[in-house]
TIVO-2410 file (N, C-alpha, C; in nm, 3 decimals):
# residues 120
REC num residu      c1      c2      c3 atome chaine
REC   1      M  -1.190  -0.412   1.173     N      A
REC   1      M  -1.105  -0.239   1.186    CA      A
REC   1      M  -1.242  -0.135   1.194     C      A
REC   2      D  -1.223  -0.039   1.273     N      A
REC   2      D  -1.372   0.024   1.226    CA      A
REC   2      D  -1.360   0.155   1.179     C      A
REC   3      T  -1.458   0.223   1.105     N      A
REC   3      T  -1.445   0.310   1.028    CA      A
REC   3      T  -1.354   0.431   1.013     C      A
REC   4      L  -1.296   0.459   1.173     N      A
REC   4      L  -1.208   0.592   1.170    CA      A
REC   4      L  -1.087   0.525   1.165     C      A
REC   5      S  -1.023   0.412   1.201     N      A
REC   5      S  -0.873   0.349   1.162    CA      A
REC   5      S  -0.888   0.305   1.014     C      A
REC   6      E  -0.990   0.248   0.935     N      A
REC   6      E  -0.978   0.221   0.823    CA      A
REC   6      E  -0.953   0.385   0.721     C      A
REC   7      G  -1.039   0.474   0.778     N      A
REC   7      G  -0.993   0.614   0.702    CA      A
REC   7      G  -0.879   0.649   0.744     C      A
REC   8      L  -0.823   0.634   0.817     N      A
REC   8      L  -0.679   0.673   0.863    CA      A
REC   8      L  -0.576   0.583   0.779     C      A
REC   9      L  -0.563   0.455   0.757     N      A
REC   9      L  -0.516   0.400   0.672    CA      A
REC   9      L  -0.529   0.403   0.542     C      A
REC  10      W  -0.618   0.475   0.509     N      A
REC  10      W  -0.663   0.504   0.380    CA      A
REC  10      W  -0.574   0.645   0.352     C      A
REC  11      S  -0.562   0.709   0.429     N      A
REC  11      S  -0.513   0.824   0.391    CA      A
REC  11      S  -0.372   0.814   0.402     C      A
REC  12      R  -0.300   0.726   0.455     N      A
REC  12      R  -0.181   0.731   0.495    CA      A
REC  12      R  -0.107   0.639   0.352     C      A
REC  13      C  -0.219   0.587   0.316     N      A
REC  13      C  -0.170   0.501   0.151    CA      A
REC  13      C  -0.207   0.636   0.075     C      A
REC  14      C  -0.296   0.711   0.060     N      A
REC  14      C  -0.275   0.800  -0.034    CA      A
REC  14      C  -0.177   0.920  -0.016     C      A
REC  15      D  -0.141   0.925   0.083     N      A
REC  15      D  -0.013   1.009   0.099    CA      A
REC  15      D   0.111   0.974   0.052     C      A
REC  16      V   0.133   0.814   0.043     N      A
REC  16      V   0.239   0.771   0.013    CA      A
REC  16      V   0.228   0.736  -0.152     C      A
REC  17      A   0.112   0.720  -0.203     N      A
REC  17      A   0.068   0.727  -0.338    CA      A
REC  17      A   0.123   0.866  -0.385     C      A
REC  18      A   0.051   0.996  -0.313     N      A
REC  18      A   0.118   1.126  -0.348    CA      A
REC  18      A   0.268   1.161  -0.367     C      A
REC  19      R   0.342   1.124  -0.262     N      A
REC  19      R   0.481   1.096  -0.256    CA      A
REC  19      R   0.536   1.082  -0.345     C      A
REC  20      V   0.523   0.926  -0.375     N      A
REC  20      V   0.577   0.846  -0.471    CA      A
REC  20      V   0.558   0.919  -0.648     C      A
REC  21      Y   0.415   0.975  -0.667     N      A
REC  21      Y   0.380   1.018  -0.785    CA      A
REC  21      Y   0.498   1.164  -0.778     C      A
REC  22      R   0.480   1.239  -0.677     N      A
REC  22      R   0.574   1.379  -0.727    CA      A
REC  22      R   0.730   1.308  -0.723     C      A
REC  23      L   0.740   1.224  -0.674     N      A
REC  23      L   0.910   1.187  -0.691    CA      A
REC  23      L   0.917   1.089  -0.832     C      A
REC  24      L   0.834   1.061  -0.907     N      A
REC  24      L   0.847   1.014  -1.048    CA      A
REC  24      L   0.860   1.154  -1.136     C      A
REC  25      A   0.840   1.259  -1.136     N      A
REC  25      A   0.846   1.357  -1.250    CA      A
REC  25      A   1.000   1.357  -1.241     C      A
REC  26      N   1.087   1.326  -1.148     N      A
REC  26      N   1.238   1.337  -1.202    CA      A
REC  26      N   1.287   1.198  -1.262     C      A
REC  27      W   1.216   1.115  -1.254     N      A
REC  27      W   1.267   1.001  -1.344    CA      A
REC  27      W   1.283   0.984  -1.468     C      A
REC  28      H   1.408   0.975  -1.484     N      A
REC  28      H   1.428   0.972  -1.663    CA      A
REC  28      H   1.364   0.840  -1.734     C      A
REC  29      D   1.378   0.693  -1.663     N      A
REC  29      D   1.322   0.561  -1.692    CA      A
REC  29      D   1.165   0.605  -1.699     C      A
REC  30      R   1.124   0.678  -1.812     N      A
REC  30      R   0.944   0.655  -1.798    CA      A
REC  30      R   0.855   0.498  -1.766     C      A
REC  31      A   0.927   0.423  -1.825     N      A
REC  31      A   0.851   0.306  -1.854    CA      A
REC  31      A   0.834   0.254  -1.689     C      A
REC  32      F   0.980   0.242  -1.653     N      A
REC  32      F   0.945   0.214  -1.513    CA      A
REC  32      F   0.878   0.303  -1.406     C      A
REC  33      A   0.914   0.426  -1.444     N      A
REC  33      A   0.809   0.531  -1.368    CA      A
REC  33      A   0.684   0.491  -1.404     C      A
REC  34      E   0.611   0.449  -1.487     N      A
REC  34      E   0.500   0.388  -1.508    CA      A
REC  34      E   0.442   0.286  -1.446     C      A
REC  35      R   0.542   0.184  -1.444     N      A
REC  35      R   0.486   0.051  -1.350    CA      A
REC  35      R   0.491   0.100  -1.203     C      A
REC  36      V   0.557   0.205  -1.179     N      A
REC  36      V   0.542   0.224  -1.043    CA      A
REC  36      V   0.447   0.293  -1.002     C      A
REC  37      L   0.400   0.401  -1.071     N      A
REC  37      L   0.273   0.450  -1.094    CA      A
REC  37      L   0.160   0.395  -1.057     C      A
REC  38      G   0.166   0.301  -1.171     N      A
REC  38      G   0.005   0.167  -1.194    CA      A
REC  38      G   0.038   0.105  -1.029     C      A
REC  39      N   0.122   0.094  -0.998     N      A
REC  39      N   0.099   0.013  -0.865    CA      A
REC  39      N   0.072   0.104  -0.779     C      A
REC  40      T   0.152   0.187  -0.733     N      A
REC  40      T   0.122   0.255  -0.630    CA      A
REC  40      T  -0.028   0.325  -0.657     C      A
REC  41      L  -0.085   0.364  -0.717     N      A
REC  41      L  -0.195   0.418  -0.733    CA      A
REC  41      L  -0.301   0.308  -0.680     C      A
REC  42      G  -0.272   0.192  -0.722     N      A
REC  42      G  -0.366   0.057  -0.678    CA      A
REC  42      G  -0.370   0.073  -0.527     C      A
REC  43      I  -0.269   0.106  -0.442     N      A
REC  43      I  -0.256   0.091  -0.304    CA      A
REC  43      I  -0.393   0.171  -0.289     C      A
REC  44      P  -0.417   0.269  -0.254     N      A
REC  44      P  -0.579   0.349  -0.212    CA      A
REC  44      P  -0.670   0.263  -0.247     C      A
REC  45      E  -0.658   0.260  -0.378     N      A
REC  45      E  -0.769   0.207  -0.470    CA      A
REC  45      E  -0.829   0.078  -0.421     C      A
REC  46      H  -0.717  -0.012  -0.379     N      A
REC  46      H  -0.774  -0.151  -0.312    CA      A
REC  46      H  -0.839  -0.134  -0.154     C      A
REC  47      L  -0.762  -0.057  -0.090     N      A
REC  47      L  -0.816  -0.032   0.030    CA      A
REC  47      L  -0.941   0.029   0.017     C      A
REC  48      A  -0.977   0.140  -0.077     N      A
REC  48      A  -1.099   0.177  -0.069    CA      A
REC  48      A  -1.204   0.084  -0.096     C      A
REC  49      A  -1.166  -0.027  -0.213     N      A
REC  49      A  -1.249  -0.131  -0.194    CA      A
REC  49      A  -1.294  -0.223  -0.094     C      A
REC  50      R  -1.189  -0.264  -0.026     N      A
REC  50      R  -1.162  -0.330   0.092    CA      A
REC  50      R  -1.305  -0.269   0.175     C      A
REC  51      M  -1.313  -0.088   0.213     N      A
REC  51      M  -1.385  -0.054   0.307    CA      A
REC  51      M  -1.520  -0.070   0.270     C      A
REC  52      A  -1.499  -0.047   0.101     N      A
REC  52      A  -1.650  -0.066   0.050    CA      A
REC  52      A  -1.735  -0.255   0.037     C      A
REC  53      A  -1.635  -0.317   0.054     N      A
REC  53      A  -1.670  -0.462  -0.002    CA      A
REC  53      A  -1.808  -0.536   0.121     C      A
REC  54      A  -1.885  -0.590   0.024     N      A
REC  54      A  -1.990  -0.637   0.105    CA      A
REC  54      A  -2.021  -0.748   0.172     C      A
REC  55      D  -1.898  -0.817   0.170     N      A
REC  55      D  -1.896  -0.943   0.239    CA      A
REC  55      D  -1.721  -0.968   0.300     C      A
REC  56      Q  -1.694  -1.049   0.381     N      A
REC  56      Q  -1.572  -1.101   0.427    CA      A
REC  56      Q  -1.474  -1.137   0.331     C      A
REC  57      A  -1.497  -1.206   0.248     N      A
REC  57      A  -1.435  -1.255   0.136    CA      A
REC  57      A  -1.370  -1.176   0.018     C      A
REC  58      A  -1.469  -1.077  -0.006     N      A
REC  58      A  -1.428  -0.975  -0.084    CA      A
REC  58      A  -1.338  -0.860  -0.019     C      A
REC  59      R  -1.362  -0.845   0.113     N      A
REC  59      R  -1.249  -0.755   0.182    CA      A
REC  59      R  -1.154  -0.816   0.232     C      A
REC  60      T  -1.106  -0.963   0.237     N      A
REC  60      T  -1.003  -1.040   0.224    CA      A
REC  60      T  -0.910  -1.043   0.136     C      A
REC  61      R  -0.972  -1.055  -0.030     N      A
REC  61      R  -0.934  -1.023  -0.159    CA      A
REC  61      R  -0.856  -0.884  -0.151     C      A
REC  62      H  -0.947  -0.760  -0.142     N      A
REC  62      H  -0.867  -0.639  -0.112    CA      A
REC  62      H  -0.809  -0.637  -0.045     C      A
REC  63      A  -0.817  -0.659   0.075     N      A
REC  63      A  -0.675  -0.672   0.178    CA      A
REC  63      A  -0.545  -0.720   0.107     C      A
REC  64      R  -0.564  -0.822   0.077     N      A
REC  64      R  -0.455  -0.899  -0.016    CA      A
REC  64      R  -0.374  -0.819  -0.108     C      A
REC  65      A  -0.481  -0.758  -0.183     N      A
REC  65      A  -0.418  -0.699  -0.285    CA      A
REC  65      A  -0.355  -0.541  -0.276     C      A
REC  66      T  -0.406  -0.522  -0.151     N      A
REC  66      T  -0.350  -0.406  -0.076    CA      A
REC  66      T  -0.190  -0.432  -0.051     C      A
REC  67      V  -0.201  -0.525   0.042     N      A
REC  67      V  -0.056  -0.586   0.076    CA      A
REC  67      V   0.066  -0.599  -0.020     C      A
REC  68      E  -0.007  -0.685  -0.130     N      A
REC  68      E   0.060  -0.720  -0.254    CA      A
REC  68      E   0.125  -0.566  -0.306     C      A
REC  69      A   0.071  -0.484  -0.335     N      A
REC  69      A   0.084  -0.368  -0.376    CA      A
REC  69      A   0.202  -0.302  -0.323     C      A
REC  70      L   0.195  -0.320  -0.183     N      A
REC  70      L   0.264  -0.212  -0.104    CA      A
REC  70      L   0.406  -0.306  -0.064     C      A
REC  71      T   0.410  -0.417  -0.093     N      A
REC  71      T   0.547  -0.504  -0.101    CA      A
REC  71      T   0.615  -0.452  -0.225     C      A
REC  72      I   0.518  -0.489  -0.368     N      A
REC  72      I   0.583  -0.436  -0.456    CA      A
REC  72      I   0.666  -0.327  -0.485     C      A
REC  73      L   0.568  -0.197  -0.418     N      A
REC  73      L   0.624  -0.090  -0.407    CA      A
REC  73      L   0.776  -0.126  -0.351     C      A
REC  74      Q   0.781  -0.151  -0.216     N      A
REC  74      Q   0.906  -0.175  -0.195    CA      A
REC  74      Q   1.022  -0.230  -0.247     C      A
REC  75      T   0.986  -0.290  -0.315     N      A
REC  75      T   1.108  -0.359  -0.433    CA      A
REC  75      T   1.089  -0.288  -0.535     C      A
REC  76      Q   0.995  -0.193  -0.542     N      A
REC  76      Q   1.021  -0.129  -0.689    CA      A
REC  76      Q   1.114   0.050  -0.617     C      A
REC  77      L   1.084   0.087  -0.504     N      A
REC  77      L   1.152   0.181  -0.434    CA      A
REC  77      L   1.277   0.145  -0.431     C      A
REC  78      Y   1.306  -0.020  -0.357     N      A
REC  78      Y   1.495  -0.012  -0.367    CA      A
REC  78      Y   1.527  -0.029  -0.508     C      A
REC  79      L   1.478  -0.090  -0.612     N      A
REC  79      L   1.567  -0.090  -0.750    CA      A
REC  79      L   1.551   0.026  -0.799     C      A
REC  80      A   1.459   0.154  -0.754     N      A
REC  80      A   1.483   0.295  -0.826    CA      A
REC  80      A   1.580   0.386  -0.749     C      A
REC  81      C   1.629   0.329  -0.580     N      A
REC  81      C   1.767   0.344  -0.545    CA      A
REC  81      C   1.868   0.307  -0.595     C      A
REC  82      E   1.874   0.164  -0.601     N      A
REC  82      E   2.009   0.101  -0.685    CA      A
REC  82      E   2.039   0.121  -0.829     C      A
REC  83      C   1.931   0.169  -0.908     N      A
REC  83      C   1.941   0.232  -1.035    CA      A
REC  83      C   1.975   0.374  -1.052     C      A
REC  84      G   1.975   0.454  -0.921     N      A
REC  84      G   1.977   0.587  -0.942    CA      A
REC  84      G   1.911   0.682  -0.982     C      A
REC  85      L   1.757   0.629  -0.950     N      A
REC  85      L   1.665   0.712  -0.984    CA      A
REC  85      L   1.615   0.815  -0.889     C      A
REC  86      M   1.671   0.790  -0.720     N      A
REC  86      M   1.608   0.798  -0.646    CA      A
REC  86      M   1.696   0.812  -0.480     C      A
REC  87      G   1.707   0.908  -0.423     N      A
REC  87      G   1.804   0.882  -0.316    CA      A
REC  87      G   1.754   0.778  -0.203     C      A
REC  88      R   1.902   0.770  -0.157     N      A
REC  88      R   1.849   0.644  -0.027    CA      A
REC  88      R   1.747   0.686   0.059     C      A
REC  89      D   1.793   0.784   0.112     N      A
REC  89      D   1.676   0.813   0.220    CA      A
REC  89      D   1.546   0.826   0.207     C      A
REC  90      E   1.510   0.887   0.102     N      A
REC  90      E   1.363   0.886   0.058    CA      A
REC  90      E   1.321   0.762   0.020     C      A
REC  91      S   1.421   0.649  -0.033     N      A
REC  91      S   1.346   0.506  -0.095    CA      A
REC  91      S   1.327   0.463   0.055     C      A
REC  92      A   1.432   0.498   0.150     N      A
REC  92      A   1.411   0.448   0.279    CA      A
REC  92      A   1.290   0.438   0.376     C      A
REC  93      S   1.298   0.595   0.348     N      A
REC  93      S   1.181   0.654   0.459    CA      A
REC  93      S   1.020   0.571   0.376     C      A
REC  94      L   0.990   0.585   0.246     N      A
REC  94      L   0.919   0.503   0.179    CA      A
REC  94      L   0.891   0.395   0.203     C      A
REC  95      C   1.011   0.309   0.222     N      A
REC  95      C   0.969   0.159   0.221    CA      A
REC  95      C   0.922   0.131   0.389     C      A
REC  96      F   0.971   0.214   0.460     N      A
REC  96      F   0.963   0.191   0.608    CA      A
REC  96      F   0.806   0.168   0.622     C      A
REC  97      E   0.740   0.331   0.559     N      A
REC  97      E   0.599   0.379   0.571    CA      A
REC  97      E   0.510   0.242   0.512     C      A
REC  98      A   0.569   0.172   0.392     N      A
REC  98      A   0.527   0.064   0.317    CA      A
REC  98      A   0.536  -0.033   0.425     C      A
REC  99      A   0.617  -0.078   0.491     N      A
REC  99      A   0.630  -0.184   0.572    CA      A
REC  99      A   0.538  -0.155   0.663     C      A
REC 100      S   0.528  -0.020   0.743     N      A
REC 100      S   0.456  -0.019   0.816    CA      A
REC 100      S   0.266  -0.043   0.811     C      A
REC 101      L   0.261   0.010   0.670     N      A
REC 101      L   0.113  -0.040   0.658    CA      A
REC 101      L   0.072  -0.167   0.647     C      A
REC 102      V   0.185  -0.235   0.565     N      A
REC 102      V   0.172  -0.400   0.573    CA      A
REC 102      V   0.124  -0.431   0.699     C      A
REC 103      E   0.220  -0.376   0.789     N      A
REC 103      E   0.211  -0.469   0.939    CA      A
REC 103      E   0.043  -0.452   0.993     C      A
REC 104      R   0.037  -0.308   0.967     N      A
REC 104      R  -0.120  -0.273   1.033    CA      A
REC 104      R  -0.252  -0.349   0.932     C      A
REC 105      L  -0.221  -0.350   0.829     N      A
REC 105      L  -0.310  -0.442   0.751    CA      A
REC 105      L  -0.335  -0.606   0.789     C      A
REC 106      V  -0.217  -0.666   0.800     N      A
REC 106      V  -0.209  -0.767   0.859    CA      A
REC 106      V  -0.260  -0.821   1.002     C      A
REC 107      R  -0.234  -0.734   1.057     N      A
REC 107      R  -0.300  -0.718   1.212    CA      A
REC 107      R  -0.429  -0.705   1.225     C      A
REC 108      S  -0.508  -0.625   1.134     N      A
REC 108      S  -0.628  -0.593   1.124    CA      A
REC 108      S  -0.693  -0.708   1.052     C      A
REC 109      H  -0.653  -0.765   0.976     N      A
REC 109      H  -0.684  -0.884   0.913    CA      A
REC 109      H  -0.696  -0.991   1.003     C      A
REC 110      Q  -0.590  -1.034   1.073     N      A
REC 110      Q  -0.593  -1.093   1.149    CA      A
REC 110      Q  -0.715  -1.086   1.274     C      A
REC 111      S  -0.710  -0.981   1.362     N      A
REC 111      S  -0.807  -0.960   1.440    CA      A
REC 111      S  -0.959  -0.959   1.383     C      A
REC 112      Q  -0.943  -0.916   1.219     N      A
REC 112      Q  -1.130  -0.946   1.232    CA      A
REC 112      Q  -1.141  -1.102   1.212     C      A
REC 113      A  -1.054  -1.180   1.151     N      A
REC 113      A  -1.041  -1.329   1.131    CA      A
REC 113      A  -1.101  -1.385   1.249     C      A
REC 114      I  -1.031  -1.322   1.380     N      A
REC 114      I  -1.048  -1.389   1.503    CA      A
REC 114      I  -1.206  -1.365   1.561     C      A
REC 115      E  -1.251  -1.238   1.534     N      A
REC 115      E  -1.361  -1.162   1.567    CA      A
REC 115      E  -1.481  -1.230   1.525     C      A
REC 116      D  -1.439  -1.282   1.356     N      A
REC 116      D  -1.514  -1.375   1.305    CA      A
REC 116      D  -1.555  -1.466   1.363     C      A
REC 117      R  -1.446  -1.572   1.384     N      A
REC 117      R  -1.479  -1.693   1.454    CA      A
REC 117      R  -1.540  -1.699   1.579     C      A
REC 118      D  -1.473  -1.624   1.646     N      A
REC 118      D  -1.566  -1.630   1.743    CA      A
REC 118      D  -1.740  -1.580   1.783     C      A
REC 119      S  -1.789  -1.514   1.663     N      A
REC 119      S  -1.887  -1.495   1.642    CA      A
REC 119      S  -1.991  -1.579   1.577     C      A
REC 120      R  -1.922  -1.675   1.562     N      A
REC 120      R  -1.964  -1.829   1.503    CA      A
REC 120      R  -2.043  -1.910   1.630     C      A
***
């Protein structure tokens, strides 16, 4: 993935994190909100670490951590909706955005693996 694509992906991750952060202000279950916040803030952090990683193994590790955090976020948002902490439309919108980011990261990782294999 080139620097521009990584930067755009990082920006989208930051947008998701900011949207979730703003939603959490209205949640009465503070313990759950803190779990969601910790996970959500980790998403752009992991992606930034991936961008700065010195070797492919570290890039892979941070990409996996980003995908895991996005997938966990989808579960947390679904549960928040089911528990009445947020609306179904907002939950669905954020879940679809997280799924889109996961797909993009997986495609990027697969493309990078092919490039690495072909360059050997």
